[in-house]
N, C-alpha and C positions, 0 to 999 in steps of 0.2 A: 509281647509288647507291654511296656510299662505305661499304665494309665495314670493321669493325675488324680489325686485324692478328690472326692466329691466337693469338699469345701473349696479347694484350689480351683477346680473347674468352674465352680459358680462365680468365682472372682474374675476368671479369665474371659468368660463369655461377654460381659458388658464392655470390656475393653475393645472388642472388635467393632463396636458400634459408636465409639467415641469419635466425633468429627473434629477435624483440625480447626483451630480457632480462626475466626474471620480476620482477614488482613486489615490493617488500619486503612482508613479512608482519608485522603488529603484533598481538601477543596482549594483550588487555585482561585483566589478571590481578588487579591490586591497585587497588581503588577509592580515589579521593581522599577521598570522604566518603559516608556513608550517612544518609538521612533517618531521624530517630528514630521516626517513626510508620509504620504500615502502611496498606495500601489494599485495598479489595475488588476493584476492577477499574479499573486506571489505563489510559486509552486512549492519551493522548499528552500531551507537555509541550512548551512553547515558552518560551525564556528571555527575560525582559523586560530593558530596558536597565540596570536597577538590580541585576540578578543574580537576582531572584526568578523563580519559574516559574509560568506559567499552565498549569493542569492540568485535564483533564476526566476524569470517572469515570462510566461508565454505571450502575453499581450504585446510586449515591446516589438519583437522579442529581445530580451536583454539578459546579460549576465552582469551582476553588479556586486560591488563591495560596499557593505553597510557598516558605518562606524557609529555605534550608539554613543560613545564618549563625546564625539564632536558633532553628532547629528548630521553627518554628511553621507552622501552616496556617490559612488563613482562607477560608471559603466566601463567594463573591460571588454576588449574585443569589439566586434560589431557584426551586424547582419551581412551575410555574404558567403561566398564559397572559397575564400582564401584560407591559408593555413591557420590563421588565428581568428577565424570568423565562424558564424553559426547561423542556422536557420530556425530550428525548433529546439531550444535548450531545455532538457529535462532536469530532474533533481541532481544536485551534486553528490558524488560518491567519494568517501574517504578511501585512499589507496595506500601505496607503499610509502612509509614514513609520513611526511607532512604533505605529500602530493595529493591533489584532488582531481577528480575527473568529472566532466559534465557530458552526459550522453546527448548528442545532437541528433534528434529523431528525424530531422529533415534531410540529413546527409549521411546517415548511417555511419557515424564516426564519433570518437571521443575527443573533447578538448582536454588538454593537460593544463592544470592550473598549479602554479608553484605555491609554496608556503607563504610567500609575501604577496600573493594575489595577482601574479602576472600570468597571462595566457602564454603557454610555451609549446605551441604546435598542436597537431592533431594526428590521430591514427584511426584506421577504419575498423568497423565491426568485422567479425568473421563473416565470410560470405554465407555460411550456413544459417546465420541469424535472420536472413531475409530482410524485407523492407520493414523498417520501424520496430526492430527488436526491442523488447521491453526490459532494458537493463535496470535493475533495482538494487544491485548489491555488488560490493567489491571487498577484497580482504587485503591484509598487509603483505601477502605473498604475491600480489599483483594479478590475482585471478578475478574474473568478472562473472556475474550470475544473472541469468535471465530466464523468463518463461517462454518456451517455444510455442509454436502455433498449435491450436487445437485441431487444425486440419492437416497436421503432418501426415505425409503419405507413408503407407506401409506396403507390404507385398500385394495386398488386395485393394489398394486405393486408400482414400481417406478413412481414418478411424471413426466409425459411425457411432452415434449414440444408441444405447440399448433401449431407451424408452420410446415406444411408438407414439407418445404424445408430443414428441419434438416436431414442431411444424416446419423447421428450417432444414431443408435437405442438405446432407453432408455435415451437419453439426456433430461435434465430438463431445464426449462426456468427460474427457480429461486432457491434460496437456503436460508435456515434459518440463521439468525444472532442470536447467542445464548450467554447467560451469565451464567457462572458457579460460584456458591457460595460454596467453599469447606467447610466452617464452617457448612453449613446446608445440604451439599451434594445435592444441588438443581440446576437444569438447567432450565432456563426460555427462551422462544422464544420471542425475542424483535420485530422482523420484518422479512419479506421476501425480499430478494434482487434480482433484475433482473440479470440474468447471460447471458454471450454472447452465441450466437449460435455456434455450432461446425460444422466444415467442414467435407469433406469426410475422413473416417478413413484411415490411412496409414498402410500398411502391410509390413512385413519383418520377418527376422529370421535367424537362423544359426543352423547347425547340425540337420537339419530336423525338427526344431521347427518353428512354425508359430505364430506370434503375431499380434495384431491389436492395433494401437495407434490413439486416437482421436486428431484432430487438431483444436485449437481455430481459429475462423474467425478473420483475421486482422481488426483492428479498430472496433471490435465488441462493441455494446452499452452495458454497464455494470454499475450497481450501485456500489458505494464504501462506506466505513465507517471508522470511527475513534472514539476513546474514550478519553475523557479528564480526568485529574487526579481526579476530583471530581465525576466522574461517569456519566457525560453527554455523550450520544451517538449521534454522528452526522451521519446521513444516507444521502449520496449524491445521489439524484435521477437524472439519466442521461437523462431522457426524456425532462426535461425543466430546468435542473441545479438548483434545489432548495434543501434545507436541511430539512429533517424530524428529529426533535430532540426528543429523549427519555430521560427524566430527571431521576435522581437517584431515585425519588419516583414513576417512571412510567408514569408521566404526559407527554403527547405528544403535540408538537406544530410543526408548519411548517413555514419556512421562505418564503418570496416572491421569485420568480425566479430571478436568477442572469443573467443579460444580457450577451450574448456571441455572437461572430461571428462564423458563420458556415465555417469551414475550409475544402476545397475540398480535396479529396484523389487524388493525382496526380500520374503520371507515376514514378516520383522520389520516392514517398512514396512506391509504389508497389515494385520497385527494391530494396529499402532499406530493405524491409521485406523478399523478396524472395531470393536474392543472397546469404546472409550468410547461410541460412538454406540449400539451394541447394548445396553449397560448402561443408558444414559439412556432409550431408547425402550421398554425392557421393564420399566419401573418400576411398572406397574400403576396408573397415574393414570387419572382419568375420561376424559381425552382421550388416545387412544393412536394411534400410527402404527406400522405394521409395521416391525420392526427389520430393517435391510438384511442380506442375505446376501452372501457373497463373489461369488456368481454374478450379483448384481444390477448389478454394475459391469463395465465393460471396462477391465481393468488394462493400462496400457502396459508395455512391456519396460523403458523407461528414464524417469527423471524429466526434467522440463524443465530447461534450464540455470539458471533462476532461479525464485524463488518470488514469484508475483504478489501484489499488495496490500501488500507490505512495503517498497517502494521509498520512500526519504526523501531530502530535500535538506538540506545543511548551510547555515548562514547565508551562507557564502562562495559557494554555488552548486555545490558538488560533489555528485554523485549517489551514494547508497549503495544497492547492489543486493544482496539476500540470495540467495546461491547455494544450489543443491541440493547436499546432502552425504550421505554414507552415514548410515543410521539410527544414532542414538546419538553421532554426531560433534559437535564444537563448531560452533555456528552461525558462518557465514562471510559477510562482506560484501566486495564489490568497491567501492572508491572510484574514481569515474570523473570525469575532467575534461571541459572544454568541447569537446574534440576527440574524445571518446568513447574515451579511453585509460584503462586501469586503472593508476592511479598508486600505489595501496597496497591491500593486503588486510588486513582486520581479523578476528581470531578472538575471539568472545565466549565467556565461560565457559559450560559446559553448563547448560542450563535457563534461560538469561537471554534477555531480549527487549529489542530496541531500541525506545525510546519517544520520543526526541527529542535535540536538540543544544543546545549553548550555545557561547559563545566559547572555542574550544580544548578543549571537553569534549563528552562524549556521556553520555546518561542511559539506564540499563538497569534493568529490573525482573526479579525472580525470586520464585518462590513458595516458602513454607516448608511444613512438614508439615500445617499447618492451612489451606493454600491462600490465605493472606494474602500480599499482594505487598509486597516491599521495594524501595525506589528507591535506586539508587546512582549516583554520578557518577565517571566515569573520564576521564583525560586522553586526548586523541587527537592 
């Protein structure tokens, strides 16, 4: 075997420890525009080709068209069970061409929305999705993506958690990520995702009825996922913060782990989680559930590297991942490219939440003193 000369070897060793340069950090400070009206609960927005926004609001519930240029908003469709109606509209999903789809969680079906903002009928979720399937992605080939139930049955019954500390009987430690192809009526399992452990079940009821509700553990370690318009699936692994990619052709690759700082769970973090829930559940309503105590949960020493359920995709196919930060700090997002590299970091103003993207822009909301939401557009 040919060995490098001693002097060359001495030069090569330090190169192994050279870290990649830190990505640039962009602070979103001054909005380009603010929508003149406020919202009760704005779930998500998607920009249409003419610049208007398709927006969904749980509180209405409504599906709306927002026009920043004219400061106008128009409700499309209406609440109900008809072909162009909805009960619980979730986030809009870009689909084939300029067609958009809105998952109606209340009726297990999709609304079809045309490029000019008209509701054009509906079609049902696959029966296997069960009640309230969590559809969070679609691609240009007309396929839809959702997370299956953590209680999915196998040959021996529900898939059980391996940890004996799980206090909720029947809880599973993972769930399947599924892709539904309506044209072929086929559902493929792409991967299994780690799910957070559940805490002690809460009990309560009214009029002699007793119910049990499971509680997710605060700051639980959980994988997340997102789908790009061309059908690439990014699976964010919480254990070491790397991405498992599943290509449109099924080919699988993995990125190198993304460096992160371990953020400790502090007393301020615990109070931020407990106090609002305790106040809500101790309100003296007819239906009551025991307010949780700090001892009802298993608190980790550190937060996970990212916050699950908030991962979004830009129209160009870049992945935005919300990072865990110290309590009270500005929200921070990693922007990740197709190779799994962080190319930029974005800092949002305190109290702001990301709800969607447009061409070269990002849309954020924040609440005022009356808990009404304001929608603003920022350059990215």
